[in-house]
N, CA, C and O of each residue as an XYZ file, in Angstrom:
292
protein
N       2.120     -9.790     -2.727
C       1.142     -9.221     -1.712
C      -0.013    -10.149     -2.095
O      -0.230    -10.424     -3.275
N      -0.728    -10.613     -1.121
C      -2.050    -11.361     -1.169
C      -3.135    -10.564     -0.671
O      -3.017    -10.000      0.416
N      -4.227    -10.457     -1.388
C      -5.419     -9.532     -1.354
C      -6.316    -10.233     -0.320
O      -6.016    -11.340      0.127
N      -7.401     -9.582      0.045
C      -8.271     -9.910      0.997
C      -8.912    -11.355      0.636
O      -9.119    -12.185      1.521
N      -9.176    -11.569     -0.576
C      -9.674    -12.788     -1.090
C      -8.750    -13.900     -1.173
O      -9.154    -14.958     -1.656
N      -7.607    -13.794     -0.777
C      -6.614    -14.911     -0.872
C      -5.769    -15.067     -2.027
O      -4.897    -15.932     -2.103
N      -6.044    -14.185     -2.970
C      -5.335    -14.222     -4.374
C      -4.258    -13.299     -4.503
O      -4.387    -12.229     -3.909
N      -3.085    -13.528     -5.246
C      -2.151    -12.572     -5.188
C      -2.799    -11.387     -6.014
O      -3.682    -11.534     -6.859
N      -2.168    -10.086     -5.604
C      -2.607     -8.856     -6.460
C      -1.401     -8.434     -7.219
O      -0.285     -8.757     -6.814
N      -1.561     -7.746     -8.270
C      -0.561     -7.284     -9.221
C      -0.011     -5.825     -8.799
O      -0.436     -5.337     -7.751
N       0.850     -5.168     -9.525
C       1.454     -3.954     -9.117
C       0.410     -2.860     -9.282
O       0.409     -1.956     -8.447
N      -0.521     -2.845    -10.319
C      -1.391     -1.914    -10.562
C      -2.406     -1.809     -9.270
O      -2.818     -0.768     -8.758
N      -2.673     -3.038     -8.915
C      -3.732     -2.970     -7.654
C      -2.961     -2.461     -6.370
O      -3.535     -1.751     -5.546
N      -1.757     -2.813     -6.240
C      -0.873     -2.194     -5.006
C      -0.836     -0.732     -5.264
O      -0.977      0.020     -4.299
N      -0.670     -0.260     -6.406
C      -0.610      1.422     -6.504
C      -2.048      1.864     -6.255
O      -2.230      2.861     -5.557
N      -3.073      1.211     -6.765
C      -4.329      1.730     -6.415
C      -4.914      1.840     -4.989
O      -5.689      2.684     -4.538
N      -4.262      0.618     -4.315
C      -4.560      0.570     -2.799
C      -3.767      1.635     -2.037
O      -4.259      2.215     -1.069
N      -2.413      1.909     -2.530
C      -1.678      3.071     -1.969
C      -2.507      4.331     -2.188
O      -2.704      5.062     -1.217
N      -2.989      4.633     -3.331
C      -3.787      5.767     -3.597
C      -4.815      6.002     -2.652
O      -5.004      7.133     -2.203
N      -5.579      4.900     -2.274
C      -6.754      4.926     -1.377
C      -6.168      5.127      0.075
O      -6.826      5.680      0.956
N      -4.920      4.656      0.265
C      -4.390      4.768      1.654
C      -4.276      6.350      1.921
O      -4.701      6.946      2.911
N      -3.557      6.930      0.735
C      -3.131      8.344      0.812
C      -4.370      9.303      1.069
O      -4.344     10.247      1.858
N      -5.561      8.895      0.222
C      -6.647      9.943      0.147
C      -7.801      9.549      1.155
O      -8.291     10.493      1.774
N      -8.274      8.353      1.392
C      -9.437      8.086      2.119
C      -9.176      8.102      3.551
O      -8.035      8.060      4.010
N     -10.332      8.170      4.321
C     -10.394      8.128      5.915
C     -10.328      6.449      6.162
O     -10.721      5.634      5.326
N      -9.837      6.154      7.281
C      -9.771      4.913      7.734
C     -11.104      4.258      7.808
O     -11.186      3.034      7.712
N     -12.013      4.907      7.952
C     -13.404      4.344      8.126
C     -14.397      4.029      6.959
O     -15.495      3.480      7.059
N     -13.762      4.504      5.801
C     -14.342      4.415      4.520
C     -14.386      2.904      4.048
O     -13.650      2.059      4.556
N     -15.248      2.632      3.098
C     -15.545      1.283      2.528
C     -14.291      1.003      1.634
O     -13.815     -0.127      1.515
N     -13.855      1.976      1.094
C     -12.653      1.542      0.020
C     -11.308      1.343      0.909
O     -10.459      0.540      0.522
N     -11.130      2.068      2.080
C      -9.962      1.712      2.903
C     -10.182      0.269      3.426
O      -9.172     -0.426      3.531
N     -11.305     -0.232      3.747
C     -11.428     -1.524      4.092
C     -11.162     -2.463      3.263
O     -10.923     -3.567      3.753
N     -11.122     -2.306      1.745
C     -10.920     -3.112      0.896
C      -9.185     -3.327      0.617
O      -8.703     -4.226     -0.072
N      -8.533     -2.418      1.233
C      -6.965     -2.606      0.968
C      -6.559     -3.820      1.931
O      -6.956     -3.960      3.087
N      -5.730     -4.634      1.264
C      -5.100     -5.860      2.174
C      -4.611     -5.427      3.455
O      -3.991     -4.370      3.572
N      -4.867     -6.215      4.454
C      -4.408     -5.707      5.733
C      -2.990     -5.788      5.940
O      -2.429     -4.981      6.681
N      -2.343     -6.735      5.320
C      -0.830     -6.734      5.419
C      -0.253     -5.524      4.719
O       0.853     -5.127      5.085
N      -0.909     -4.889      3.728
C      -0.272     -3.704      3.113
C      -0.410     -2.634      3.984
O       0.497     -1.806      4.072
N      -1.597     -2.526      4.748
C      -1.837     -1.384      5.807
C      -0.792     -1.444      6.937
O      -0.327     -0.372      7.325
N      -0.395     -2.543      7.480
C       0.353     -2.778      8.441
C       1.797     -2.263      8.029
O       2.430     -1.490      8.748
N       2.292     -2.768      6.765
C       3.558     -2.303      6.160
C       3.540     -0.812      5.947
O       4.576     -0.195      6.192
N       2.484     -0.170      5.522
C       2.507      1.295      5.187
C       2.471      2.008      6.724
O       3.103      3.038      6.956
N       1.693      1.356      7.684
C       1.611      2.245      8.912
C       3.013      2.190      9.514
O       3.397      3.262      9.981
N       3.801      1.226      9.592
C       5.125      1.086     10.240
C       6.292      1.630      9.418
O       7.416      1.614      9.919
N       6.100      2.107      8.199
C       6.985      2.805      7.289
C       7.342      4.205      8.017
O       6.426      5.010      8.188
N       8.521      4.481      8.406
C       8.943      5.806      8.979
C       9.132      6.756      7.965
O       9.209      6.376      6.797
N       9.228      8.114      8.301
C       9.347      9.007      7.274
C      10.895      9.094      6.665
O      11.889      9.174      7.387
N      10.921      9.068      5.394
C      12.303      9.094      4.765
C      12.818      7.469      4.587
O      13.932      7.211      4.130
N      11.997      6.574      4.947
C      12.317      5.218      4.618
C      11.871      4.699      3.508
O      10.941      5.236      2.907
N      12.455      3.591      3.071
C      11.924      2.944      1.618
C      11.831      1.398      2.071
O      12.669      0.908      2.829
N      10.809      0.717      1.578
C      10.677     -0.651      1.371
C      10.202     -1.128      0.226
O       9.745     -0.369     -0.628
N      10.251     -2.387      0.075
C       9.686     -2.860     -1.187
C       8.387     -3.652     -0.978
O       8.296     -4.265      0.086
N       7.361     -3.723     -1.859
C       6.241     -4.497     -1.755
C       6.221     -5.433     -3.007
O       6.346     -4.913     -4.116
N       6.082     -6.681     -2.900
C       6.117     -7.703     -4.094
C       4.648     -7.790     -4.466
O       3.810     -8.115     -3.625
N       4.347     -7.516     -5.655
C       3.143     -7.822     -6.306
C       3.284     -9.179     -7.140
O       4.395     -9.687     -7.295
N       2.156     -9.733     -7.658
C       2.179    -10.837     -8.441
C       2.915    -10.799     -9.657
O       3.268    -11.846    -10.200
N       3.197     -9.592    -10.167
C       3.962     -9.415    -11.427
C       5.273     -8.599    -11.357
O       5.892     -8.291    -12.375
N       5.670     -8.260    -10.106
C       6.965     -7.677     -9.839
C       6.951     -7.115     -8.544
O       6.083     -7.457     -7.740
N       7.877     -6.236     -8.241
C       7.802     -5.443     -6.941
C       7.838     -3.954     -7.062
O       8.321     -3.514     -8.106
N       7.393     -3.078     -6.137
C       7.160     -1.810     -6.008
C       8.178     -1.144     -4.977
O       8.370     -1.737     -3.915
N       8.789     -0.039     -5.211
C       9.508      0.514     -4.215
C       8.386      1.651     -3.510
O       7.692      2.417     -4.178
N       8.389      1.576     -2.208
C       7.427      2.325     -1.476
C       8.117      3.400     -0.503
O       8.915      2.867      0.267
N       8.016      4.545     -0.383
C       8.646      5.634      0.388
C       7.623      6.324      1.224
O       6.507      6.567      0.766
N       7.990      6.662      2.504
C       7.204      7.430      3.148
C       7.767      8.894      2.993
O       8.968      9.043      3.215
N       6.957     10.066      2.607
C       7.456     11.169      2.295
C       7.401     11.981      3.584
O       6.940     11.563      4.646
N       7.938     13.224      3.368
C       7.963     14.089      4.691
C       6.688     14.532      4.988
O       6.385     14.816      6.147
N       5.854     14.629      4.008
C       4.298     15.112      4.324
C       3.359     13.924      4.762
O       2.131     14.002      4.790
N       4.121     12.786      5.111
C       3.486     11.443      5.652
C       2.546     10.632      4.595
O       1.754      9.734      4.880
N       2.819     11.154      3.341
C       2.147     10.214      2.377
C       3.095      9.181      1.774
O       4.310      9.252      1.956
N       2.585      8.333      1.139
C       3.322      7.240      0.641
C       3.552      7.435     -0.941
O       2.664      7.674     -1.759
N       4.876      7.289     -1.191
C       5.218      7.559     -2.792
C       5.526      6.243     -3.158
O       5.965      5.452     -2.324
N       5.305      5.883     -4.522
C       5.443      4.643     -5.183
C       6.178      4.776     -6.505
O       5.635      5.361     -7.443
N       7.524      4.198     -6.625
C       8.215      4.286     -7.946
C       8.320      2.835     -8.481
O       8.854      2.614     -9.567
């Protein structure tokens, strides 16, 4: 995953961005800091489906839960 500054981001930063995605509103300053590519991936993830997001130091399994939040393992 490439961050907004053009540099690769690690798994910890992806987890933090997903935490912001789950909790903050779309108009917040923190939400605007999430990489746009990650927002597109998470928006298009259907309930019960799983995808993988690759960070600079490995990949994360990302799942959309029934309550519409995103889970990371």
